[in-house]
KEKE-3310 file (N, C-alpha, C; in steps of 0.2 Angstrom, whole numbers, plus 5000, padded with zeros to 4 digits):
npx = (4966:4978:4982:4985:4996:5005:5010:5022:5033:5032:5033:5046:5052:5050:5056:5069:5070:5074:5065:5064:5060:5050:5045:5039:5029:5021:5017:5009:4999:4993:4989:4979:4970:4968:4961:4950:4943:4935:4923:4918:4909:4912:4914:4913:4914:4904:4908:4910:4917:4929:4942:4944:4945:4956:4966:4964:4969:4982:4987:4984:4987:5000:5008:5009:5012:5025:5032:5032:5038:5050:5054:5054:5064:5076:5078:5086:5079:5061:5052:5052:5046:5033:5028:5030:5020:5009:5007:5000:4986:4984:4989:4979:4969:4973:4973:4960:4954:4960:4956:4943:4937:4934:4932:4945:4946:4952:4958:4960:4970:4980:4982:4987:4999:5005:5007:5016:5027:5030:5034:5045:5053:5057:5065:5077:5082:5097:5098:5091:5099:5106:5095:5088:5085:5075:5065:5061:5056:5045:5036:5034:5026:5016:5010:5005:4995:4987:4982:4975:4964:4957:4953:4945:4934:4927:4922:4913:4900:4903:4905:4915:4923:4925:4932:4944:4948:4951:4961:4970:4972:4977:4989:4997:5001:5009:5018:5024:5031:5039:5047:5054:5060:5069:5073:5076:5080:5067:5060:5069:5070:5057:5057:5066:5061:5058:5049:5046:5046:5035:5024:5025:5022:5009:5003:5003:4995:4983:4978:4983:4979:4966:4959:4963:4963:4951:4942:4941:4937:4923:4917:4915:4903:4893:4897:4901:4915:4923:4921:4927:4941:4948:4953:4962:4974:4979:4986:5001:5005:5003:5011:5023:5025:5026:5037:5046:5044:5048:5061:5067:5068:5070:5063:5070:5071:5068:5063:5050:5044:5042:5033:5022:5017:5015:5006:4995:4990:4986:4975:4966:4965:4956:4945:4940:4929)
npy = (4973:4966:4959:4969:4975:4964:4964:4970:4964:4952:4953:4956:4945:4937:4944:4943:4929:4928:4935:4947:4963:4971:4961:4953:4961:4961:4948:4947:4955:4949:4937:4942:4946:4933:4926:4933:4934:4925:4926:4939:4950:4953:4968:4983:4997:5013:5028:5039:5032:5027:5034:5037:5023:5018:5027:5023:5010:5011:5019:5011:4997:4998:5009:5008:4995:4994:5005:5001:4988:4991:4999:4990:4982:4991:4993:4988:4988:4986:4992:5007:5009:5005:5014:5025:5023:5027:5040:5040:5043:5057:5063:5059:5066:5079:5079:5075:5087:5096:5090:5085:5095:5095:5100:5106:5106:5118:5110:5097:5102:5105:5092:5085:5093:5088:5075:5074:5080:5070:5060:5068:5068:5055:5053:5058:5049:5040:5026:5028:5033:5026:5020:5030:5030:5019:5024:5036:5030:5024:5034:5038:5028:5030:5042:5037:5028:5036:5043:5033:5032:5043:5042:5031:5036:5039:5028:5021:5016:5005:4987:4981:4969:4969:4981:4978:4967:4973:4983:4972:4965:4976:4981:4969:4966:4978:4980:4968:4970:4980:4973:4964:4972:4980:4972:4959:4943:4936:4925:4914:4918:4916:4902:4897:4900:4897:4887:4895:4908:4907:4906:4918:4926:4922:4924:4939:4941:4934:4935:4948:4958:4952:4949:4958:4972:4971:4969:4981:4990:4984:4986:5000:5002:4999:5007:5023:5032:5039:5030:5018:5020:5025:5013:5009:5014:5005:4995:4998:4995:4980:4978:4982:4973:4961:4962:4962:4950:4941:4946:4952:4964:4979:4993:5009:5023:5035:5031:5024:5035:5044:5036:5035:5048:5050:5039:5042:5054:5051:5043:5051:5061:5055:5054:5068:5081)
npz = (5048:5052:5042:5032:5038:5038:5025:5023:5031:5025:5012:5012:5016:5004:4994:4999:4997:4984:4974:4962:4965:4956:4949:4959:4963:4951:4949:4961:4958:4947:4952:4959:4949:4943:4953:4954:4941:4938:4944:4941:4930:4914:4906:4897:4905:4908:4899:4909:4919:4914:4913:4927:4932:4925:4930:4943:4943:4939:4949:4961:4958:4949:4954:4968:4972:4965:4971:4983:4984:4979:4989:5001:4996:4996:5009:5025:5037:5042:5050:5049:5036:5038:5046:5039:5028:5033:5030:5020:5022:5027:5015:5006:5011:5008:4994:4990:4994:4985:4972:4973:4979:4994:5010:5021:5039:5051:5061:5056:5048:5057:5062:5051:5048:5060:5058:5047:5053:5062:5054:5049:5062:5064:5054:5059:5066:5069:5062:5051:5043:5033:5027:5019:5006:5005:5014:5006:4995:5001:5004:4992:4989:4997:4993:4980:4985:4991:4981:4974:4983:4981:4967:4968:4974:4963:4958:4965:4962:4954:4953:4967:4965:4951:4949:4955:4949:4936:4940:4943:4931:4922:4930:4931:4918:4916:4925:4923:4911:4914:4924:4915:4907:4916:4925:4921:4914:4917:4914:4919:4933:4938:4936:4945:4957:4974:4987:4998:4992:4983:4993:4999:4989:4986:4998:4998:4987:4988:5002:5008:4997:4992:5003:5013:5007:5000:5008:5015:5005:5004:5016:5015:5009:5017:5029:5035:5027:5038:5049:5046:5042:5053:5059:5051:5056:5064:5057:5056:5069:5069:5059:5063:5074:5069:5061:5072:5077:5066:5060:5071:5074:5084:5087:5089:5102:5096:5084:5090:5096:5085:5079:5086:5086:5072:5071:5080:5075:5063:5067:5074:5063:5055:5063:5066:5061)
capx = (4972:4983:4984:4989:5002:5009:5013:5029:5039:5031:5036:5054:5054:5049:5063:5075:5070:5075:5060:5065:5054:5045:5041:5034:5022:5017:5015:5004:4992:4991:4985:4973:4965:4966:4956:4944:4941:4928:4917:4917:4905:4917:4911:4916:4911:4902:4913:4913:4920:4935:4948:4945:4947:4963:4970:4964:4973:4990:4990:4984:4990:5007:5012:5009:5016:5032:5037:5032:5043:5056:5057:5056:5071:5081:5078:5087:5074:5055:5047:5051:5042:5027:5026:5031:5015:5003:5007:4994:4980:4985:4990:4973:4964:4974:4972:4954:4953:4962:4953:4936:4934:4933:4935:4949:4945:4959:4959:4964:4978:4985:4985:4991:5006:5008:5009:5022:5032:5031:5039:5053:5056:5059:5071:5082:5086:5104:5097:5088:5104:5107:5089:5084:5081:5069:5061:5058:5051:5039:5033:5030:5019:5010:5007:5000:4990:4983:4979:4970:4958:4954:4951:4941:4928:4922:4921:4908:4894:4905:4907:4922:4927:4926:4937:4949:4950:4952:4967:4976:4974:4982:4995:5000:5005:5013:5024:5028:5035:5044:5052:5057:5065:5073:5077:5079:5080:5060:5058:5074:5068:5051:5058:5071:5057:5057:5042:5044:5044:5029:5020:5024:5017:5001:5001:5002:4990:4977:4978:4984:4976:4960:4955:4964:4961:4945:4937:4939:4932:4918:4914:4913:4897:4889:4899:4905:4923:4926:4921:4931:4947:4953:4955:4969:4980:4982:4990:5008:5006:5003:5017:5030:5025:5028:5045:5051:5045:5052:5068:5070:5068:5069:5063:5073:5066:5066:5056:5043:5040:5039:5028:5016:5015:5010:4998:4990:4988:4981:4969:4962:4963:4950:4939:4938:4927)
capy = (4976:4962:4957:4974:4976:4959:4964:4972:4959:4945:4955:4957:4937:4935:4947:4939:4923:4930:4937:4953:4967:4972:4955:4951:4966:4959:4941:4948:4957:4943:4932:4946:4945:4926:4924:4937:4934:4919:4929:4945:4950:4957:4973:4990:5003:5019:5032:5043:5028:5024:5037:5035:5016:5017:5030:5018:5004:5013:5021:5005:4993:4998:5013:5006:4989:4996:5009:4997:4982:4994:5002:4984:4979:4995:4994:4983:4987:4987:4997:5014:5009:5003:5020:5030:5021:5030:5046:5040:5046:5064:5065:5057:5071:5085:5078:5076:5094:5098:5088:5084:5101:5093:5105:5103:5110:5119:5104:5093:5104:5103:5085:5083:5094:5085:5068:5075:5082:5064:5057:5071:5067:5048:5055:5061:5043:5038:5020:5029:5037:5022:5018:5035:5028:5015:5029:5041:5026:5022:5040:5038:5023:5033:5046:5033:5025:5042:5045:5028:5032:5049:5040:5026:5039:5040:5021:5018:5013:4999:4982:4980:4963:4971:4986:4976:4963:4977:4984:4967:4965:4981:4981:4963:4967:4984:4978:4963:4972:4984:4968:4961:4978:4984:4967:4954:4935:4934:4916:4912:4920:4912:4894:4897:4902:4891:4886:4902:4913:4906:4906:4925:4930:4919:4928:4946:4942:4932:4937:4956:4961:4951:4949:4965:4978:4972:4969:4987:4993:4981:4990:5007:5000:4999:5011:5029:5031:5040:5024:5012:5022:5024:5006:5009:5017:4999:4991:4998:4991:4974:4977:4982:4967:4955:4964:4960:4942:4938:4948:4952:4971:4982:5000:5014:5027:5040:5028:5023:5041:5046:5032:5037:5054:5048:5034:5046:5060:5049:5040:5057:5063:5052:5055:5074:5084)
capz = (5048:5054:5035:5028:5041:5037:5019:5023:5033:5021:5006:5013:5014:4997:4990:5001:4993:4977:4970:4961:4968:4952:4948:4965:4962:4945:4951:4966:4953:4942:4957:4961:4943:4942:4959:4954:4935:4937:4948:4938:4924:4911:4902:4897:4910:4905:4898:4914:4924:4910:4916:4934:4932:4922:4935:4950:4942:4938:4956:4965:4955:4947:4959:4975:4972:4961:4976:4990:4985:4979:4995:5004:4993:4997:5016:5029:5042:5040:5054:5047:5031:5040:5048:5033:5024:5037:5026:5014:5025:5026:5008:5003:5012:5005:4986:4990:4994:4978:4966:4974:4983:5000:5014:5027:5045:5054:5066:5051:5046:5063:5062:5044:5050:5066:5056:5044:5058:5065:5049:5049:5067:5063:5049:5062:5068:5065:5059:5045:5038:5028:5024:5017:4999:5005:5017:5001:4990:5004:5005:4986:4989:5001:4988:4975:4988:4993:4974:4972:4987:4977:4961:4970:4975:4957:4956:4971:4958:4951:4959:4970:4961:4943:4949:4958:4944:4932:4942:4943:4925:4919:4934:4930:4912:4915:4930:4920:4905:4918:4926:4909:4904:4922:4930:4916:4916:4920:4915:4924:4940:4939:4936:4951:4964:4979:4990:5002:4988:4981:4998:5001:4984:4986:5004:4997:4983:4991:5009:5008:4992:4991:5009:5016:5004:4997:5014:5017:5001:5005:5022:5013:5005:5022:5034:5032:5027:5044:5053:5044:5041:5060:5060:5046:5060:5068:5053:5058:5075:5067:5055:5068:5079:5064:5060:5078:5078:5060:5060:5078:5074:5090:5086:5093:5105:5091:5080:5093:5098:5080:5077:5091:5084:5066:5071:5084:5071:5057:5069:5076:5058:5053:5068:5067:5055)
cpx = (4979:4986:4987:4996:5007:5013:5020:5034:5038:5034:5044:5056:5053:5055:5069:5076:5071:5070:5062:5058:5048:5041:5037:5028:5018:5014:5008:4998:4990:4987:4978:4968:4963:4961:4950:4939:4935:4922:4915:4913:4909:4913:4914:4912:4909:4908:4916:4916:4928:4941:4949:4947:4954:4968:4970:4969:4980:4992:4991:4988:4998:5010:5013:5013:5023:5035:5037:5038:5050:5059:5058:5064:5077:5083:5081:5083:5066:5051:5046:5046:5035:5023:5024:5024:5009:5002:5002:4988:4980:4985:4983:4967:4966:4972:4964:4950:4955:4957:4945:4933:4931:4935:4939:4948:4952:4962:4963:4970:4982:4987:4988:4998:5010:5011:5015:5028:5035:5037:5046:5057:5059:5065:5077:5086:5093:5103:5094:5093:5105:5101:5084:5081:5075:5064:5057:5054:5045:5034:5030:5025:5014:5007:5002:4994:4984:4979:4975:4964:4954:4951:4945:4934:4923:4920:4916:4903:4896:4906:4915:4927:4930:4932:4944:4953:4954:4960:4973:4977:4979:4989:4999:5005:5011:5019:5028:5032:5040:5049:5056:5062:5070:5077:5079:5078:5073:5059:5063:5072:5062:5052:5062:5067:5056:5051:5040:5043:5037:5023:5020:5021:5011:4999:4999:4996:4984:4974:4978:4980:4968:4956:4956:4961:4953:4939:4936:4935:4925:4913:4912:4906:4892:4890:4902:4912:4926:4926:4926:4939:4951:4956:4962:4975:4982:4986:4998:5009:5007:5011:5024:5030:5028:5035:5049:5050:5048:5060:5070:5071:5066:5069:5066:5068:5063:5060:5050:5040:5037:5033:5021:5014:5012:5004:4994:4987:4984:4975:4965:4960:4957:4944:4936:4934:4929)
cpy = (4972:4960:4963:4975:4971:4959:4966:4967:4953:4947:4955:4949:4935:4938:4944:4932:4923:4931:4944:4957:4969:4966:4952:4955:4963:4952:4942:4951:4953:4938:4936:4945:4938:4924:4928:4936:4929:4922:4936:4945:4955:4961:4979:4995:5010:5023:5036:5038:5027:5027:5037:5028:5015:5021:5027:5013:5006:5016:5014:5000:4992:5003:5011:5000:4991:4999:5005:4991:4985:4996:4996:4981:4983:4996:4988:4982:4990:4992:5004:5014:5008:5010:5025:5029:5025:5037:5046:5043:5054:5066:5064:5063:5078:5085:5078:5084:5098:5097:5086:5091:5100:5098:5102:5108:5112:5113:5099:5095:5103:5096:5082:5086:5090:5078:5068:5077:5075:5061:5061:5069:5059:5049:5056:5055:5041:5031:5022:5032:5032:5018:5024:5034:5024:5020:5033:5036:5025:5028:5041:5033:5026:5038:5042:5030:5030:5043:5040:5029:5039:5046:5035:5029:5039:5034:5018:5014:5006:4994:4981:4975:4965:4977:4984:4971:4966:4979:4979:4966:4969:4981:4975:4964:4973:4983:4972:4965:4976:4979:4966:4967:4979:4977:4960:4947:4933:4927:4913:4912:4916:4904:4893:4898:4896:4892:4892:4906:4913:4907:4914:4928:4928:4924:4936:4947:4940:4935:4946:4959:4959:4951:4955:4971:4978:4970:4976:4991:4990:4985:4997:5007:5001:5004:5017:5029:5032:5035:5018:5014:5023:5017:5005:5010:5010:4995:4991:4994:4984:4973:4976:4976:4961:4956:4962:4952:4939:4940:4951:4961:4975:4990:5004:5018:5032:5037:5027:5030:5044:5042:5034:5043:5054:5044:5039:5051:5057:5045:5046:5061:5061:5052:5063:5076:5090)
cpz = (5049:5046:5031:5032:5040:5029:5018:5025:5028:5014:5006:5012:5008:4992:4992:4999:4986:4972:4968:4963:4963:4950:4953:4965:4956:4947:4957:4962:4950:4946:4958:4955:4942:4947:4957:4947:4934:4940:4945:4931:4920:4905:4902:4900:4906:4904:4904:4919:4921:4913:4923:4935:4930:4928:4941:4949:4941:4945:4960:4964:4953:4952:4965:4975:4969:4967:4983:4990:4983:4985:5001:5002:4996:5004:5020:5035:5040:5044:5051:5041:5032:5043:5043:5029:5026:5033:5020:5016:5024:5020:5004:5004:5008:4997:4985:4990:4988:4973:4967:4977:4991:5004:5021:5032:5047:5059:5062:5049:5051:5064:5057:5046:5054:5063:5051:5048:5061:5061:5049:5056:5066:5058:5052:5066:5065:5061:5052:5040:5032:5025:5020:5010:5000:5009:5011:4998:4994:5005:4997:4986:4992:4997:4983:4978:4990:4986:4972:4976:4984:4971:4963:4972:4969:4955:4961:4967:4955:4956:4961:4966:4955:4944:4951:4952:4938:4934:4942:4937:4921:4923:4932:4923:4912:4920:4927:4914:4909:4921:4920:4907:4910:4925:4926:4918:4919:4921:4920:4932:4941:4939:4942:4958:4968:4982:4994:4998:4986:4987:5000:4995:4984:4993:5001:4991:4985:4999:5010:5004:4993:4998:5013:5013:5003:5003:5017:5013:5001:5011:5021:5011:5011:5028:5031:5033:5035:5050:5052:5044:5048:5062:5056:5050:5064:5064:5054:5064:5073:5063:5058:5072:5074:5063:5065:5078:5072:5060:5066:5077:5081:5088:5091:5097:5101:5086:5083:5094:5091:5077:5081:5088:5077:5067:5074:5079:5066:5060:5071:5069:5054:5056:5068:5061:5053)
residu = (MET:PHE:LEU:LEU:GLY:SER:ALA:TYR:PRO:THR:GLY:LYS:LEU:GLY:ILE:ASN:ALA:SER:VAL:PRO:PRO:ILE:LEU:PHE:GLY:ALA:MET:ARG:MET:GLY:ILE:VAL:PHE:LEU:CYS:LEU:PHE:PRO:PHE:CYS:LYS:ILE:TYR:ILE:PRO:LYS:LYS:LYS:TYR:LEU:LEU:PRO:LEU:ILE:ALA:PHE:SER:LEU:CYS:MET:GLY:VAL:GLY:VAL:ASN:LEU:PHE:LEU:TYR:LEU:SER:VAL:GLU:ALA:SER:SER:ILE:ILE:SER:PRO:LEU:VAL:ILE:GLY:ALA:GLN:LEU:SER:ILE:PRO:LEU:ALA:ILE:ILE:LEU:SER:SER:ILE:PHE:ILE:GLY:GLU:THR:ILE:SER:TYR:LYS:LYS:TRP:ILE:LEU:ILE:ILE:THR:SER:PHE:LEU:GLY:ILE:VAL:PHE:ILE:GLY:PHE:ASP:PRO:LYS:ILE:ALA:ASP:GLU:ILE:LEU:GLY:PHE:LEU:LEU:ILE:CYS:GLY:MET:ALA:LEU:PHE:TYR:ALA:SER:ALA:GLN:VAL:PHE:SER:ARG:TYR:LEU:LYS:GLU:LEU:ASP:VAL:LYS:PHE:THR:SER:ALA:SER:MET:GLY:PHE:PHE:ALA:PHE:PHE:ILE:LEU:LEU:ILE:ALA:SER:ILE:PHE:PHE:GLU:GLY:ASN:THR:VAL:SER:HIS:LEU:LYS:ASN:LEU:ASN:LEU:GLU:ALA:TRP:PHE:MET:VAL:LEU:HIS:ALA:GLY:ILE:LEU:CYS:SER:LEU:PHE:GLY:HIS:MET:SER:MET:PHE:TYR:LEU:TYR:LYS:PHE:TYR:PRO:VAL:GLY:GLN:VAL:LEU:PRO:PHE:TYR:ALA:LEU:PHE:PRO:VAL:PHE:GLY:MET:LEU:LEU:SER:PHE:LEU:ILE:PHE:GLY:GLU:ILE:PRO:THR:LEU:ILE:MET:VAL:THR:GLY:GLY:ILE:ILE:VAL:ILE:SER:SER:VAL:PHE:PHE:LEU:GLN:LYS:VAL:ARG)
# end
């Protein structure tokens, strides 16, 4: 959870070091593919897995990275983004109910509504007034992350390394093309990357994606989702702590209160049946 929480402040450091946000996401996914490719058996999966695999790659690889780094670039403070990302859990439960037919108890509905109210409460913080674009973008990231969790349910029988490598492959080329069209001067940006920027990209690709996300997918093979996901509520704690240590961010009372509401709701949402 520490690694997942570190993705936000270190992503800000990378973008501050002159890495364009879409290119940052492309490089992160390229590193994921390059690291996993030697350990994967390359094959075309069965037809029933093709569409979920493509959808998972588009949501987790393209959508999450695109909206994450655009939100980080658009924001001057990171803590609200870390909290807003928690919306992915209630959104995943809602999407699972719609597309997979999973039932949502009235207790879960109460906690889902409470988590959304916590986000709305944070929106009244005067500090958020100038950060509304970044806040909306991170909510978009949460939607893509939630969608990816739903599509991953259809890919349980596939090897985690294969699905992650496929995601990295597709996302790298899509994000790279998007960076060329929308950010331009891609070759120049790559040539001018300093050591700090490379460290941040490598951190995002190797530590956050490979060790962070893949370790969670690996745990799903041995433990029920309900046992693993409650720990997901810990990553904003580490994210906010790192934001304080790196950028000196001190959350306001409104932000802390709203964060407690959101994190508590998400934690219990993954515990109740």
